[in-house]
C-alpha positions, 0 to 999 in steps of 0.5 A: 499499500502507497502511505498515504497517496489517496486515490479516491475521495469521497466528499460529503457525498449523498444519495436520495431515492424517491420511493411510493410513499417519500424519500430514503437518503441511501446515503447520508454525507459521506465523506471517505478516503481510500488509498492507492494499493490498499483493500477497503472493506465496506462492512454493515447490514443489508441495506445500510447503502454499501454498494450504493457508496461503491457504485457512487464512487463509480459513477454509475449513478449519480449522487444528490449532492457531494464529490467524488474525486479520483486521481485528481480529477473531481469525476462528479463534474466531468461530461459524459465523453470526459467520463468514458475516458475515466471508465479504463481507471474504475471497474466492478467485480458483481456478486451474482457471476450468474447475471453479470455476463452475457451467457450470449457470449464465449469468454473471448468476447466478454473479456474482448468488448472493453478492450474492444471499445477502447480500441486498445490494440490496433490488431485480432492477433495482438487482443487476442494474444492479450486475452490468452496471458489473461485468462491464464492469469486468473486461472481459466485455460486458454481452450476454453476462451471459445465455451459459454457462460453456462458450461463454467461454474458459479467459481469459474464465471467469476474469475470470467468477470474479474478477468473482465475487470482487469482488461483494461489495467484500470486503478480500482476495483470494486467487488460488490460482495464478490464471494458470497454467491459461491462454495466456502472452498470454492471463496478461498480459492476466489480471495487468494486470486483477487489477492494475488492479482492486487500484488501484481498489478498493484490494484485497488480494491474496495471489498464489499461484504457482511462476511466479516470472516472474508473481510477479516482474511483480504482488508487492510483498513474496514469502514462500517456503514449504518443506515447510510453513515460511517460508523468507524473507519480503521486498520482491520486488527485494530478494529476486530480487536478494540471496536470503538463504536457501539454497533461496530462492537454488536455487529463483531460480537455477533458473528459466530467463533470458530473456536470453541473457547474463544466464544462467549456465554452470554452474547449481548443482544440488541434490543429495540427496531432497527430505525426504518431508512426512510424515517431516520431518528434525529440525531445519531442514527443509531440511538434507538437500539444503542444500550450506551446512548445519553440524551444528546445521543437523541439531540446532536448527530455525533461529528467523526473524529480520532480516537486511538488512532481511528475515525470514529462517530460517537459521542461516547466511543468505547474502550478497552472493548476487546472482543 
């Protein structure tokens, strides 16, 4: 990881969706930096805004307000032609390998389409040689290039999706739950592949996941989200060993531990109902379920601040909360 060299920066990024009975603020004023060469994991419950934030950073969807700075350029201010040129630098690997690649295309065409769109190679032979080299790197045999997606397993299809994302040699890849649809044994192989490719191509990952064991394995830093807001950002081991935000603590403590000796007899369980994203509470969005909440938590939204080397958005951060 290139120390503190920011590749992507979100500034007060907000996305509000209009729904039948009102509005949903999926992402609410997020500030976030992603450093070159790192894997930043984005975690939280389903519906907390993880995937929406990932797509905002790639400008696959337009923000309601705020900016995204990519490699020094404000991509939210670019027109469609300017944005098209930036597409080479940012790619995405989707969750479902069954629906994210066109079933009518052969492997060679799936990977060749972005190369053709950006006119990367002058001759057909150059492009074919490059594709052969690329599929070998992700563990697909060259003789399978003429096959179609239905002839592959889920893990192999995800490798094809990874090869497509790599084709244009991007700087950033957003991995949106890339292993959640795969068997556990295949998950490990895919994670190891992503790690090896990161080292070889100097990639930066935003790794979106709800699987905390996977996140601990692959990430350098962790960003925890709750109802469209960032609760805590810090180094992976610091977050896992000593979470500072109450939501992070309960999220981690709810995860089953494989070692029976590390399991607690009595787990602390959250009470109360989660707030609706259409009717967000005043103050801290977590205060309605937080056992440590005080009066100020229901009145004032906590601003992110440094606590023991990481950013925490909490009025009363935890101390000595080792799980």
